[in-house]
C-alpha positions as a Markdown table, in Angstrom:
| # | Residue | x | y | z |
|---|---|---|---|---|
| 1 | Unk | 28.5 | -131.1 | -0.5 |
| 2 | Unk | 30.3 | -134.1 | -1.4 |
| 3 | Unk | 29.8 | -135.3 | -5.0 |
| 4 | Unk | 31.2 | -137.8 | -7.9 |
| 5 | Unk | 32.1 | -135.4 | -10.7 |
| 6 | Unk | 34.0 | -135.7 | -14.2 |
| 7 | Unk | 36.3 | -132.7 | -15.2 |
| 8 | Unk | 37.3 | -134.4 | -18.7 |
| 9 | Unk | 36.0 | -137.7 | -20.7 |
| 10 | Unk | 37.7 | -140.8 | -20.1 |
| 11 | Unk | 37.9 | -143.9 | -18.0 |
| 12 | Unk | 37.3 | -144.6 | -14.3 |
| 13 | Unk | 40.2 | -142.5 | -13.4 |
| 14 | Unk | 38.4 | -139.2 | -14.4 |
| 15 | Unk | 35.8 | -139.8 | -11.7 |
| 16 | Unk | 36.6 | -137.4 | -8.5 |
| 17 | Unk | 35.1 | -137.7 | -5.2 |
| 18 | Unk | 35.2 | -134.1 | -4.1 |
| 19 | Unk | 33.4 | -131.2 | -2.5 |
| 20 | Unk | 31.2 | -129.4 | -4.9 |
| 21 | Unk | 28.7 | -126.4 | -4.5 |
| 22 | Unk | 25.4 | -126.9 | -3.0 |
| 23 | Unk | 22.6 | -126.6 | -5.6 |
| 24 | Unk | 20.3 | -123.6 | -5.3 |
| 25 | Unk | 16.8 | -124.6 | -6.1 |
| 26 | Unk | 15.0 | -122.5 | -8.6 |
| 27 | Unk | 11.3 | -121.5 | -9.1 |
| 28 | Unk | 9.3 | -124.6 | -9.0 |
| 29 | Unk | 12.2 | -126.9 | -7.8 |
| 30 | Unk | 12.2 | -129.2 | -5.0 |
| 31 | Unk | 15.8 | -129.5 | -3.2 |
| 32 | Unk | 16.4 | -133.1 | -2.0 |
| 33 | Unk | 19.0 | -134.7 | 0.1 |
| 34 | Unk | 19.7 | -137.8 | -1.5 |
| 35 | Unk | 20.0 | -141.2 | 0.4 |
| 36 | Unk | 20.7 | -143.5 | -2.5 |
| 37 | Unk | 21.3 | -143.5 | -6.2 |
| 38 | Unk | 22.1 | -145.9 | -8.7 |
| 39 | Unk | 24.3 | -146.6 | -11.7 |
| 40 | Unk | 23.3 | -147.1 | -15.6 |
| 41 | Unk | 25.2 | -147.8 | -18.6 |
| 42 | Unk | 24.3 | -144.1 | -19.3 |
| 43 | Unk | 27.0 | -143.1 | -16.6 |
| 44 | Unk | 29.5 | -145.1 | -18.4 |
| 45 | Unk | 28.6 | -143.3 | -21.8 |
| 46 | Unk | 28.7 | -139.9 | -20.4 |
| 47 | Unk | 32.0 | -140.5 | -18.6 |
| 48 | Unk | 33.6 | -141.6 | -21.9 |
| 49 | Unk | 32.3 | -138.5 | -23.6 |
| 50 | Unk | 29.8 | -140.5 | -25.6 |
| 51 | Unk | 27.8 | -137.8 | -25.6 |
| 52 | Unk | 30.5 | -135.3 | -24.2 |
| 53 | Unk | 28.8 | -133.1 | -21.7 |
| 54 | Unk | 29.6 | -129.7 | -20.1 |
| 55 | Unk | 31.8 | -130.1 | -17.2 |
| 56 | Unk | 32.4 | -130.4 | -14.4 |
| 57 | Unk | 29.2 | -132.8 | -14.3 |
| 58 | Unk | 27.8 | -134.9 | -11.5 |
| 59 | Unk | 26.9 | -138.1 | -13.1 |
| 60 | Unk | 23.7 | -140.4 | -12.0 |
| 61 | Unk | 20.1 | -140.4 | -13.2 |
| 62 | Unk | 18.6 | -142.3 | -10.5 |
| 63 | Unk | 18.0 | -141.1 | -6.9 |
| 64 | Unk | 15.9 | -141.2 | -3.7 |
| 65 | Unk | 16.0 | -139.1 | -0.3 |
| 66 | Unk | 14.2 | -136.9 | 1.7 |
| 67 | Unk | 12.9 | -133.3 | 0.8 |
| 68 | Unk | 14.7 | -130.3 | 2.1 |
| 69 | Unk | 12.5 | -127.6 | 0.8 |
| 70 | Unk | 9.9 | -127.4 | -2.2 |
| 71 | Unk | 6.5 | -126.6 | -2.8 |
| 72 | Unk | 3.9 | -129.4 | -2.3 |
| 73 | Unk | 6.3 | -131.4 | 0.0 |
| 74 | Unk | 7.0 | -131.1 | 3.7 |
| 75 | Unk | 10.7 | -131.1 | 4.7 |
| 76 | Unk | 11.6 | -134.9 | 5.6 |
| 77 | Unk | 9.1 | -136.5 | 3.1 |
| 78 | Unk | 10.6 | -139.5 | 1.4 |
| 79 | Unk | 10.7 | -139.0 | -2.3 |
| 80 | Unk | 12.1 | -140.5 | -5.4 |
| 81 | Unk | 13.1 | -138.7 | -8.5 |
| 82 | Unk | 12.0 | -139.4 | -12.4 |
| 83 | Unk | 15.2 | -139.1 | -14.2 |
| 84 | Unk | 13.5 | -138.2 | -17.7 |
| 85 | Unk | 12.7 | -134.4 | -18.0 |
| 86 | Unk | 9.7 | -134.5 | -20.4 |
| 87 | Unk | 9.2 | -131.3 | -22.3 |
| 88 | Unk | 5.9 | -132.2 | -23.7 |
| 89 | Unk | 7.1 | -131.9 | -27.4 |
| 90 | Unk | 8.7 | -135.3 | -27.6 |
| 91 | Unk | 12.1 | -134.3 | -26.2 |
| 92 | Unk | 13.1 | -135.9 | -23.1 |
| 93 | Unk | 16.3 | -134.8 | -21.2 |
| 94 | Unk | 18.1 | -137.0 | -18.7 |
| 95 | Unk | 19.3 | -135.9 | -15.1 |
| 96 | Unk | 23.1 | -136.6 | -14.9 |
| 97 | Unk | 23.5 | -136.1 | -18.7 |
| 98 | Unk | 21.9 | -133.0 | -19.4 |
| 99 | Unk | 21.9 | -131.7 | -16.0 |
| 100 | Unk | 23.9 | -132.4 | -12.8 |
| 101 | Unk | 22.9 | -135.7 | -11.4 |
| 102 | Unk | 22.5 | -137.9 | -8.4 |
| 103 | Unk | 25.9 | -138.9 | -7.2 |
| 104 | Unk | 25.7 | -136.3 | -4.7 |
| 105 | Unk | 24.5 | -135.4 | -1.2 |
| 106 | Unk | 21.9 | -132.8 | -2.7 |
| 107 | Unk | 20.3 | -132.1 | -5.8 |
| 108 | Unk | 17.6 | -129.8 | -7.0 |
| 109 | Unk | 15.0 | -130.9 | -9.6 |
| 110 | Unk | 11.5 | -129.7 | -11.1 |
| 111 | Unk | 8.6 | -130.4 | -8.9 |
| 112 | Unk | 7.0 | -132.3 | -11.7 |
| 113 | Unk | 10.0 | -134.9 | -11.4 |
| 114 | Unk | 9.5 | -135.8 | -7.7 |
| 115 | Unk | 7.2 | -138.4 | -6.4 |
| 116 | Unk | 6.4 | -139.7 | -2.9 |
| 117 | Unk | 8.0 | -142.9 | -2.2 |
| 118 | Unk | 5.7 | -145.9 | -1.9 |
| 119 | Unk | 5.5 | -147.5 | 1.7 |
| 120 | Unk | 7.8 | -150.6 | 2.0 |
| 121 | Unk | 10.5 | -149.5 | -0.7 |
| 122 | Unk | 13.9 | -148.5 | 1.1 |
| 123 | Unk | 16.0 | -145.7 | -0.5 |
| 124 | Unk | 18.3 | -148.2 | -2.3 |
| 125 | Unk | 15.4 | -150.1 | -4.0 |
| 126 | Unk | 13.6 | -146.7 | -5.0 |
| 127 | Unk | 16.9 | -145.5 | -6.4 |
| 128 | Unk | 17.1 | -148.7 | -8.5 |
| 129 | Unk | 14.1 | -148.7 | -10.3 |
| 130 | Unk | 13.5 | -145.5 | -12.1 |
| 131 | Unk | 15.3 | -145.3 | -15.4 |
| 132 | Unk | 15.2 | -148.9 | -16.1 |
| 133 | Unk | 11.8 | -149.6 | -15.0 |
| 134 | Unk | 10.4 | -146.6 | -16.9 |
| 135 | Unk | 12.4 | -147.5 | -20.0 |
| 136 | Unk | 11.3 | -151.1 | -19.9 |
| 137 | Unk | 7.7 | -150.2 | -19.2 |
| 138 | Unk | 7.5 | -148.0 | -22.4 |
| 139 | Unk | 9.4 | -150.8 | -24.4 |
| 140 | Unk | 6.8 | -153.6 | -23.4 |
| 141 | Unk | 3.6 | -151.9 | -22.9 |
| 142 | Unk | 3.4 | -148.8 | -24.9 |
| 143 | Unk | 5.4 | -149.6 | -27.8 |
| 144 | Unk | 5.0 | -153.4 | -28.1 |
| 145 | Unk | 1.8 | -153.9 | -26.5 |
| 146 | Unk | 2.4 | -157.0 | -24.9 |
| 147 | Unk | -0.5 | -159.3 | -24.3 |
| 148 | Unk | -1.5 | -161.8 | -21.9 |
| 149 | Unk | 0.5 | -165.1 | -22.6 |
| 150 | Unk | 2.6 | -163.7 | -25.3 |
| 151 | Unk | 6.3 | -165.0 | -25.4 |
| 152 | Unk | 9.0 | -162.3 | -24.7 |
| 153 | Unk | 12.6 | -162.8 | -25.3 |
| 154 | Unk | 15.1 | -160.6 | -23.1 |
| 155 | Unk | 18.7 | -160.7 | -23.7 |
| 156 | Unk | 21.6 | -160.5 | -21.0 |
| 157 | Unk | 19.5 | -160.9 | -17.8 |
| 158 | Unk | 22.3 | -159.4 | -15.7 |
| 159 | Unk | 21.6 | -155.8 | -16.7 |
| 160 | Unk | 19.1 | -153.2 | -15.2 |
| 161 | Unk | 16.9 | -153.1 | -18.3 |
| 162 | Unk | 16.9 | -156.6 | -18.7 |
| 163 | Unk | 15.7 | -157.5 | -15.2 |
| 164 | Unk | 13.3 | -154.7 | -15.1 |
| 165 | Unk | 11.9 | -156.3 | -18.3 |
| 166 | Unk | 11.5 | -159.5 | -16.9 |
| 167 | Unk | 9.6 | -157.9 | -13.8 |
| 168 | Unk | 7.3 | -155.9 | -16.1 |
| 169 | Unk | 6.6 | -158.7 | -18.7 |
| 170 | Unk | 5.4 | -160.9 | -15.9 |
| 171 | Unk | 3.4 | -158.3 | -14.5 |
| 172 | Unk | 2.0 | -157.6 | -17.9 |
| 173 | Unk | 1.0 | -161.4 | -18.2 |
| 174 | Unk | 3.7 | -162.4 | -20.5 |
| 175 | Unk | 5.8 | -165.5 | -20.6 |
| 176 | Unk | 9.5 | -164.5 | -20.6 |
| 177 | Unk | 12.5 | -166.3 | -22.0 |
| 178 | Unk | 16.0 | -164.7 | -20.7 |
| 179 | Unk | 19.8 | -165.4 | -22.0 |
| 180 | Unk | 23.0 | -165.0 | -20.0 |
| 181 | Unk | 26.4 | -166.7 | -20.1 |
| 182 | Unk | 26.4 | -166.9 | -16.6 |
| 183 | Unk | 24.4 | -170.2 | -15.2 |
| 184 | Unk | 24.3 | -168.4 | -11.8 |
| 185 | Unk | 22.3 | -165.4 | -13.2 |
| 186 | Unk | 19.9 | -167.8 | -15.1 |
| 187 | Unk | 19.2 | -169.7 | -12.1 |
| 188 | Unk | 18.5 | -166.4 | -10.2 |
| 189 | Unk | 16.2 | -165.3 | -13.3 |
| 190 | Unk | 14.2 | -168.6 | -12.8 |
| 191 | Unk | 13.9 | -167.5 | -9.3 |
| 192 | Unk | 12.5 | -164.1 | -10.3 |
| 193 | Unk | 10.1 | -165.6 | -12.5 |
| 194 | Unk | 11.6 | -166.4 | -16.0 |
| 195 | Unk | 9.7 | -169.2 | -17.8 |
| 196 | Unk | 13.0 | -170.4 | -19.8 |
| 197 | Unk | 16.5 | -169.7 | -19.9 |
| 198 | Unk | 19.4 | -170.1 | -22.4 |
| 199 | Unk | 23.1 | -169.8 | -22.2 |
| 200 | Unk | 23.8 | -167.5 | -25.3 |
| 201 | Unk | 27.5 | -168.6 | -25.3 |
| 202 | Unk | 26.6 | -172.4 | -25.7 |
| 203 | Unk | 23.0 | -172.8 | -26.6 |
| 204 | Unk | 21.3 | -172.4 | -30.0 |
| 205 | Unk | 19.1 | -169.8 | -28.6 |
| 206 | Unk | 17.3 | -169.2 | -31.9 |
| 207 | Unk | 16.4 | -172.8 | -32.3 |
| 208 | Unk | 15.4 | -173.2 | -28.8 |
| 209 | Unk | 13.0 | -170.2 | -28.5 |
| 210 | Unk | 11.4 | -171.2 | -32.0 |
| 211 | Unk | 10.9 | -174.7 | -30.5 |
| 212 | Unk | 9.7 | -173.6 | -27.1 |
| 213 | Unk | 7.3 | -171.1 | -28.6 |
| 214 | Unk | 6.0 | -172.9 | -31.4 |
| 215 | Unk | 7.5 | -170.6 | -34.4 |
| 216 | Unk | 9.0 | -167.7 | -32.5 |
| 217 | Unk | 8.7 | -165.2 | -30.0 |
| 218 | Unk | 5.9 | -162.6 | -29.9 |
| 219 | Unk | 8.4 | -159.7 | -28.6 |
| 220 | Unk | 12.1 | -159.4 | -28.4 |
| 221 | Unk | 13.8 | -156.8 | -26.3 |
| 222 | Unk | 17.2 | -156.0 | -27.5 |
| 223 | Unk | 19.5 | -153.3 | -26.4 |
| 224 | Unk | 22.8 | -155.0 | -27.2 |
| 225 | Unk | 22.8 | -154.1 | -31.1 |
| 226 | Unk | 25.3 | -155.6 | -33.7 |
| 227 | Unk | 26.0 | -158.6 | -31.7 |
| 228 | Unk | 22.3 | -159.8 | -31.4 |
| 229 | Unk | 20.5 | -158.2 | -34.0 |
| 230 | Unk | 20.1 | -160.8 | -36.7 |
| 231 | Unk | 19.6 | -163.6 | -34.0 |
| 232 | Unk | 16.8 | -161.4 | -32.5 |
| 233 | Unk | 14.9 | -160.9 | -35.9 |
| 234 | Unk | 15.6 | -164.8 | -36.8 |
| 235 | Unk | 13.7 | -165.7 | -33.6 |
| 236 | Unk | 10.7 | -163.6 | -34.0 |
| 237 | Unk | 7.5 | -165.3 | -35.0 |
| 238 | Unk | 5.3 | -164.0 | -37.8 |
| 239 | Unk | 4.1 | -160.8 | -37.0 |
| 240 | Unk | 6.4 | -160.5 | -34.1 |
| 241 | Unk | 7.7 | -157.0 | -32.7 |
| 242 | Unk | 11.2 | -156.2 | -31.8 |
| 243 | Unk | 11.7 | -153.2 | -29.7 |
| 244 | Unk | 15.1 | -151.6 | -28.9 |
| 245 | Unk | 16.4 | -149.1 | -26.5 |
| 246 | Unk | 20.2 | -149.4 | -26.7 |
| 247 | Unk | 23.4 | -150.8 | -28.9 |
| 248 | Unk | 25.9 | -151.4 | -26.4 |
| 249 | Unk | 27.9 | -153.7 | -29.1 |
| 250 | Unk | 27.7 | -151.2 | -31.7 |
| 251 | Unk | 25.3 | -149.3 | -33.6 |
| 252 | Unk | 25.6 | -150.7 | -37.1 |
| 253 | Unk | 23.2 | -153.3 | -38.1 |
| 254 | Unk | 22.1 | -155.0 | -41.4 |
| 255 | Unk | 18.9 | -157.0 | -42.6 |
| 256 | Unk | 17.4 | -158.9 | -45.3 |
| 257 | Unk | 14.2 | -156.2 | -46.1 |
| 258 | Unk | 12.5 | -159.3 | -47.8 |
| 259 | Unk | 12.0 | -161.1 | -44.3 |
| 260 | Unk | 10.8 | -158.1 | -42.7 |
| 261 | Unk | 7.6 | -157.8 | -45.1 |
| 262 | Unk | 7.4 | -161.4 | -45.5 |
| 263 | Unk | 7.0 | -162.1 | -41.8 |
| 264 | Unk | 5.4 | -158.9 | -41.2 |
| 265 | Unk | 7.6 | -157.7 | -38.4 |
| 266 | Unk | 7.6 | -154.5 | -36.6 |
| 267 | Unk | 10.8 | -152.9 | -35.4 |
| 268 | Unk | 10.6 | -149.9 | -32.9 |
| 269 | Unk | 12.9 | -147.7 | -31.2 |
| 270 | Unk | 12.1 | -146.6 | -27.3 |
| 271 | Unk | 13.7 | -144.3 | -25.1 |
| 272 | Unk | 12.8 | -143.3 | -21.6 |
| 273 | Unk | 9.0 | -142.6 | -21.1 |
| 274 | Unk | 6.6 | -139.8 | -20.3 |
| 275 | Unk | 5.2 | -138.7 | -17.1 |
| 276 | Unk | 2.1 | -141.0 | -17.3 |
| 277 | Unk | 4.5 | -144.1 | -17.9 |
| 278 | Unk | 6.5 | -143.2 | -15.2 |
| 279 | Unk | 3.4 | -142.8 | -12.7 |
| 280 | Unk | 2.1 | -146.0 | -13.8 |
| 281 | Unk | 5.4 | -147.7 | -12.7 |
| 282 | Unk | 5.4 | -146.1 | -9.4 |
| 283 | Unk | 1.6 | -147.2 | -9.0 |
| 284 | Unk | 2.7 | -150.6 | -9.5 |
| 285 | Unk | 5.7 | -150.5 | -7.4 |
| 286 | Unk | 3.0 | -149.3 | -4.4 |
| 287 | Unk | 0.9 | -152.0 | -5.0 |
| 288 | Unk | 3.8 | -154.8 | -4.9 |
| 289 | Unk | 3.2 | -155.8 | -8.2 |
| 290 | Unk | 7.0 | -155.0 | -9.2 |
| 291 | Unk | 10.1 | -155.0 | -7.3 |
| 292 | Unk | 13.6 | -153.9 | -8.3 |
| 293 | Unk | 16.6 | -156.1 | -8.0 |
| 294 | Unk | 19.4 | -154.7 | -6.2 |
| 295 | Unk | 22.7 | -156.4 | -7.0 |
| 296 | Unk | 25.0 | -154.7 | -4.5 |
| 297 | Unk | 25.3 | -151.2 | -2.5 |
| 298 | Unk | 28.5 | -149.3 | -2.7 |
| 299 | Unk | 29.1 | -146.0 | -0.5 |
| 300 | Unk | 29.3 | -142.8 | -2.8 |
| 301 | Unk | 33.0 | -142.5 | -2.4 |
| 302 | Unk | 33.4 | -145.8 | -4.0 |
| 303 | Unk | 31.5 | -144.8 | -7.2 |
| 304 | Unk | 34.3 | -145.8 | -9.3 |
| 305 | Unk | 34.6 | -149.5 | -8.2 |
| 306 | Unk | 30.8 | -149.5 | -8.6 |
| 307 | Unk | 31.0 | -148.5 | -12.1 |
| 308 | Unk | 34.1 | -150.9 | -12.7 |
| 309 | Unk | 31.6 | -153.8 | -11.7 |
| 310 | Unk | 29.1 | -152.5 | -14.2 |
| 311 | Unk | 31.6 | -152.2 | -16.9 |
| 312 | Unk | 32.7 | -155.8 | -16.4 |
| 313 | Unk | 29.0 | -157.0 | -16.4 |
| 314 | Unk | 29.5 | -158.8 | -13.3 |
| 315 | Unk | 26.2 | -157.6 | -11.9 |
| 316 | Unk | 22.3 | -159.0 | -11.9 |
| 317 | Unk | 20.1 | -156.1 | -11.2 |
| 318 | Unk | 21.0 | -152.8 | -10.4 |
| 319 | Unk | 24.0 | -151.4 | -8.4 |
| 320 | Unk | 23.2 | -148.9 | -5.8 |
| 321 | Unk | 24.8 | -146.1 | -4.2 |
| 322 | Unk | 24.4 | -145.4 | -0.6 |
| 323 | Unk | 24.8 | -141.5 | 0.3 |
C-alpha cells in the first residue's frame, strides 16, 4: 500500500510518500480501506519528535473508509474511526502516535474503535470530525458542564478544536465569542454561528468580553498556553471555568493564586474522550446537530503541503486528505 511515513524526527522534509507493508488485522480488529483522513497538530508534534515515536511511523489520527474485513461489519460498509484507544483505566492512546495512523491506503484497528458512518456525511467530512470533536465535546460538556445561555470564549477560530468548540457550544445552547487575527476567519465564524468576534491582535479582548458578558465569560477554551493564559483568566467571570487541551505557544504559565480562590475559578485539563463521549458526538452528527468544517482537501501524496498549510495557520477548520 501507499502511505506517508517518517523515518526520523524533523521538519516537513522527513515526510515520505512511499510503499509500506499492508497491515495484517489481528484478533478483534477491522481492516479498513481508507478513503479520507485529516490533519491535526498532533501530526506536527509527532513529526518533530514531541514525543519521539518508534519508526517508521505512519502519521494521521482521523480516518474514514470502507470495511475490507472484520467481525460485525460487511465488506464495503462505510465507517469512521475513533482515534482514541480507551484502555479503561484512565489511559488513552492515539492512532498515529502510539500506533500507525491513517495517512495510508489501509489500516487495521480494534472493532471497538469503528463506527458506522452517518448517512449524509461524505468521507472527507467524516475524517474531519473525530479527534477535534471528541476533544471539544469532553471539554465543554463533560468537564466544563456548559449550560444553556452561558458565555464561552474560544481562542483562534481557525483551528480544528476551535471550530469544533464553536459548533458544540452552540449545540449545547451556549453563546460563543471567538477570536482571530484574520477578518475573513471572523466573518466565517459569524456565518457558523458565533455570537461575537474579536481581533486578538488589535482589540482589547479582555475588556470586550467583560463588557459583552456583564462581568466575564462562564467558560474559556484555551489550547494556546503561554501567550493567552493570563488573558484567559482575566476574562473569566466569578465562578468561571477555564479548560485547556493544549499549549501550542509553550507550556510554562504563571498566575496570581489569590485571584484563583477570590473569584472561585476552576481550571481543568482535558484530553481526547472516552467511548461514550465519542458515541454521543457521532449521534449528534447523525442527527445533523453538528457538522465539521472542511478547510481544503489534499491528495495523500501531497500531505507535506497540507501540513505546511496547517503549520502556517492558514486554515479555518480541518484540512482533509483524499485517499
